[in-house]
ZALUM-721062 format. One line per field, with one value per residue (C-alpha): residue number from 1; x, y, z. Coordinates in nm, 2 decimals. Example, Ala and Ser with C-alpha at 12.3 -4.5 7.8 and 13.67 -1.06 7.14 Angstrom:
! ZALUM-721062
n <- [1,2] .
X <- [1.23,1.37] .
Y <- [-0.45,-0.11] .
Z <- [0.78,0.71] .
! end
This chain:
! ZALUM-721062
n <- [1,2,3,4,5,6,7,8,9,10,11,12,13,14,15,16,17,18,19,20,21,22,23,24,25,26,27,28,29,30,31,32,33,34,35,36,37,38,39,40,41,42,43,44,45,46,47,48,49,50,51,52,53,54,55,56,57,58,59,60,61,62,63,64,65,66,67,68,69,70,71,72,73,74,75,76,77,78,79,80,81,82,83,84,85,86,87,88,89,90,91,92,93,94,95,96,97,98,99,100,101,102,103,104,105,106,107,108,109,110,111,112,113,114,115,116,117,118,119,120,121,122,123,124,125,126,127,128,129,130,131,132,133,134,135,136,137,138,139,140,141,142,143,144,145,146,147,148,149,150,151,152,153,154,155,156,157,158,159,160,161,162,163,164,165,166,167,168,169,170,171,172,173,174,175,176,177,178,179,180,181,182,183,184,185,186,187,188,189,190,191,192,193,194,195,196,197,198,199,200,201,202,203,204,205,206,207,208,209,210,211,212,213,214,215,216,217,218,219,220,221,222,223,224,225,226,227,228,229,230,231,232,233,234,235,236,237,238,239,240,241,242,243,244,245,246,247,248,249,250,251,252,253,254,255,256,257,258,259,260,261,262,263,264,265,266,267,268,269,270,271,272,273,274,275,276,277,278,279,280,281,282,283,284,285,286,287,288,289,290,291,292,293,294,295,296,297,298,299,300,301,302,303,304,305,306,307,308,309,310,311,312,313,314,315,316,317,318,319,320,321,322] .
X <- [8.64,8.37,8.09,7.73,7.54,7.17,7.01,6.73,6.43,6.16,6.08,5.70,5.65,5.87,5.70,5.67,6.01,6.17,5.95,6.21,6.50,6.69,6.61,6.98,7.09,6.86,7.09,7.18,7.36,7.64,7.65,7.41,7.30,7.48,7.81,7.86,7.85,8.08,8.33,8.38,8.41,8.65,8.87,8.88,9.17,9.00,8.73,8.84,8.52,8.19,7.90,7.59,7.29,7.00,6.72,6.68,6.46,6.77,7.05,7.11,7.14,7.37,7.59,7.63,7.69,7.96,8.14,8.15,8.25,8.61,8.54,8.74,8.59,8.24,8.08,7.72,7.49,7.16,6.84,6.63,6.33,6.17,5.87,5.79,5.59,5.86,6.11,6.29,6.31,6.66,6.73,6.67,6.85,7.16,7.14,7.14,7.43,7.62,7.57,7.60,7.92,8.07,8.14,8.34,8.47,8.35,8.08,7.98,7.61,7.47,7.16,7.21,6.94,7.09,7.26,7.47,7.66,7.93,8.25,8.19,8.56,8.47,8.20,8.46,8.70,8.40,8.32,8.69,8.72,8.42,8.37,8.07,7.82,7.75,7.49,7.47,7.23,7.05,6.83,6.54,6.41,6.05,5.87,5.63,5.92,6.07,5.77,5.90,6.21,6.39,6.40,6.70,6.77,7.13,7.37,7.65,7.75,7.59,7.25,7.02,6.73,6.54,6.18,6.10,5.85,5.67,5.36,5.48,5.86,6.06,6.31,6.40,6.71,6.69,6.89,6.96,7.05,7.41,7.55,7.88,7.90,8.20,8.20,8.05,7.75,7.65,7.36,7.09,7.01,6.98,6.75,6.54,6.51,6.36,6.07,6.16,6.06,6.28,6.20,6.32,6.70,6.59,6.40,6.75,6.92,6.65,6.72,7.08,7.07,6.91,7.17,7.50,7.67,7.56,7.70,7.56,7.78,7.57,7.63,7.49,7.56,7.29,7.08,6.82,6.63,6.54,6.23,5.97,5.96,5.96,6.27,6.43,6.41,6.50,6.84,6.86,6.80,7.08,7.32,7.24,7.24,6.98,7.13,7.07,7.24,7.18,7.38,7.57,7.35,7.03,6.84,6.70,6.48,6.31,6.28,6.31,6.52,6.50,6.64,6.71,6.64,6.83,6.79,6.97,7.14,6.94,6.62,6.45,6.29,6.12,5.88,5.87,5.92,6.10,6.13,6.26,6.24,6.40,6.41,6.55,6.73,6.55,6.25,6.07,5.89,5.69,5.51,5.48,5.50,5.69,5.75,5.83,5.80,6.01,5.98,6.12,6.30,6.16,5.85,5.68,5.48,5.31,5.08,5.05,5.11,5.22,5.31,5.45,5.40,5.58,5.55,5.68,5.91,5.76,5.47,5.30,5.08,4.93,4.64,4.56,4.53,4.75] .
Y <- [2.34,2.09,2.13,2.01,1.97,1.92,1.66,1.54,1.71,1.50,1.78,1.69,2.01,1.83,1.49,1.26,1.37,1.36,1.08,0.82,1.08,1.33,1.67,1.78,1.51,1.65,1.75,2.10,2.13,1.89,1.82,1.81,2.05,1.89,1.83,2.19,2.23,1.93,2.04,2.36,2.21,1.96,2.23,2.43,2.32,2.47,2.21,1.90,1.68,1.71,1.54,1.47,1.48,1.28,1.06,0.67,0.71,0.85,0.66,0.38,0.62,0.87,0.58,0.44,0.80,0.84,0.50,0.59,0.95,1.09,1.34,1.23,1.44,1.31,1.12,1.01,1.11,0.96,1.10,0.85,0.92,0.77,1.01,1.37,1.40,1.21,1.48,1.66,1.98,2.14,2.27,1.94,1.75,1.97,1.92,1.54,1.56,1.76,1.50,1.20,1.31,1.47,1.79,2.03,2.28,2.57,2.45,2.56,2.46,2.46,2.34,2.08,2.22,2.56,2.66,2.95,3.14,3.29,3.09,2.91,2.97,3.37,3.30,3.12,3.41,3.65,3.42,3.42,3.78,3.83,3.77,3.56,3.35,3.44,3.40,3.45,3.73,3.82,4.07,3.90,4.24,4.23,4.23,3.97,3.71,3.83,3.67,3.32,3.36,3.48,3.87,4.04,4.41,4.49,4.75,4.74,4.38,4.32,4.15,4.34,4.13,3.86,3.79,3.46,3.46,3.78,3.89,4.25,4.23,4.53,4.48,4.25,4.12,3.76,3.48,3.19,2.85,2.91,2.95,2.95,2.89,2.93,2.63,2.82,2.92,2.56,2.62,2.39,2.21,2.55,2.67,2.37,2.31,2.65,2.51,2.70,2.60,2.32,2.35,2.63,2.74,3.10,3.07,2.97,3.28,3.50,3.36,3.37,3.73,3.80,3.62,3.65,3.85,3.75,3.90,3.90,3.82,4.01,3.87,3.96,3.64,3.42,3.19,2.93,2.77,2.45,2.35,2.38,2.27,2.65,2.72,2.39,2.49,2.83,2.69,2.47,2.76,2.95,2.67,2.61,3.00,2.96,2.67,2.28,1.97,1.64,1.34,1.16,0.85,1.05,1.01,1.30,1.23,1.50,1.71,2.08,2.13,2.49,2.70,2.55,2.19,1.89,1.54,1.27,0.95,0.68,0.92,0.91,1.22,1.19,1.43,1.65,2.01,2.09,2.41,2.47,2.13,1.82,1.45,1.20,0.90,0.62,0.84,0.83,1.14,1.10,1.35,1.57,1.95,2.00,2.32,2.41,2.03,1.76,1.42,1.14,0.82,0.52,0.74,0.70,1.00,1.01,1.25,1.49,1.84,1.93,2.26,2.30,1.92,1.67,1.33,1.04,0.76,0.45,0.66,0.58,0.87,0.89,1.09,1.24,0.88,0.72] .
Z <- [16.85,16.76,16.53,16.49,16.19,16.25,16.04,16.23,16.06,15.90,15.63,15.61,15.40,15.12,15.14,14.95,14.82,15.17,15.31,15.29,15.23,15.47,15.30,15.34,15.11,14.83,14.53,14.45,14.13,14.12,14.51,14.80,15.06,15.33,15.14,15.10,15.48,15.54,15.28,15.45,15.79,15.69,15.54,15.86,16.09,16.40,16.38,16.54,16.51,16.33,16.49,16.25,16.47,16.32,16.42,16.43,16.11,15.89,16.12,15.87,15.58,15.75,15.87,15.52,15.39,15.65,15.59,15.19,15.27,15.20,15.50,15.80,16.07,16.07,16.38,16.39,16.68,16.69,16.85,17.01,16.79,16.47,16.41,16.39,16.72,16.92,16.85,17.13,16.92,16.82,17.16,17.34,17.07,17.13,17.50,17.44,17.20,17.45,17.70,17.49,17.33,17.63,17.43,17.65,17.37,17.16,16.94,16.59,16.51,16.17,16.02,15.74,15.54,15.51,15.18,15.28,15.03,15.28,15.40,15.74,15.80,15.79,16.05,16.27,16.24,16.37,16.67,16.77,16.75,16.96,17.33,17.33,17.11,16.76,16.51,16.13,16.05,15.70,15.58,15.43,15.28,15.39,15.72,15.57,15.53,15.86,16.03,15.97,16.16,16.46,16.43,16.59,16.72,16.70,16.83,16.60,16.60,16.96,16.95,17.20,17.15,16.96,16.89,16.75,16.44,16.56,16.39,16.36,16.30,16.45,16.14,15.85,15.99,16.08,16.27,16.05,16.19,16.21,16.55,16.74,17.13,17.36,17.59,17.89,17.66,17.62,17.89,17.74,18.05,18.24,17.98,17.95,18.31,18.34,18.13,17.82,17.47,17.33,16.97,16.77,16.83,16.84,17.17,17.31,17.16,17.29,17.64,17.59,17.49,17.83,18.01,17.81,17.53,17.17,16.86,16.48,16.17,15.92,15.55,15.21,15.01,14.88,15.17,15.12,15.40,15.23,15.39,15.11,14.75,14.65,14.84,14.73,14.38,14.43,14.58,14.25,14.04,14.21,14.17,13.80,13.74,13.45,13.30,13.31,13.45,13.26,13.37,13.12,13.12,13.12,12.78,12.63,12.32,12.11,12.43,12.54,12.86,12.96,13.25,13.59,13.52,13.67,13.51,13.69,13.63,13.43,13.38,13.04,12.89,12.56,12.36,12.66,12.79,13.13,13.30,13.67,13.76,13.90,13.78,13.97,13.89,13.67,13.61,13.30,13.15,12.80,12.62,12.93,13.02,13.37,13.54,13.90,13.98,14.14,14.02,14.24,14.14,13.94,13.85,13.53,13.37,13.04,12.87,13.18,13.21,13.58,13.73,14.10,14.18,14.39,14.25,14.49,14.39,14.19,14.11,13.77,13.62,13.28,13.14,13.48,13.66,13.90] .
! end
């Protein structure tokens, strides 16, 4: 069995924080989003190789990461794209990868920006028990939230239908970007050759349901789809559980660090109040109030109050002027 971790998105909704950084490498507590996935796949002896699917823009960063990593299963697989408007879409990228890497095995596919509370090994157990493709399913609780996802209709464990981002969802049970395909369900080219949507994987699952058996692994553990500043900070809050994480070499001077705050290595916080915020390495925050904000590395903030802000790397902001 092989696995693919999807890491090719440009995360424009998190810019400038992710303008030059893959969003799946954002820190969540004492690790990163993608490290959590890699660690689980590494620990599962059924997974022989893990392809890290990314674009040319982030290829060097992932290549350096893999070279330093203690994970032994990782193989970099690079799409031929450098900009958002050049993307093949997830299904197109998967079809390319299967050809490029000669994949002829059962395949687990996980989005690298998914922070999932369940054990991926349990999902693989479920897949091996069923006779078909599998997806992980989560009840988002409201139909308003469900409109952003692929909404599924199930009969027991079997998926009867999937509707991608419906205006009027029939339920609140959605498919998340965690899939397992038997080798004979790797029908990406057949799907694409029929002129189907190459972007969201939900469209492929919808098509597959109409052509094959698909089963739903329902879970109740926490799940975060890290695509917006709000969802990223929610994931950080979950990991910190109301506490704070301050690097040993960060400096706090006459400052109040509230709930769900991560201050990273080399950062300096002076005469400031922080709540529900992330401060990246070597940033300086002086005489400020920050809440629900993300401050990138090498940034200097002084005498400002910020709420819900994304401050890019190397920014200097004082008294409301850049």
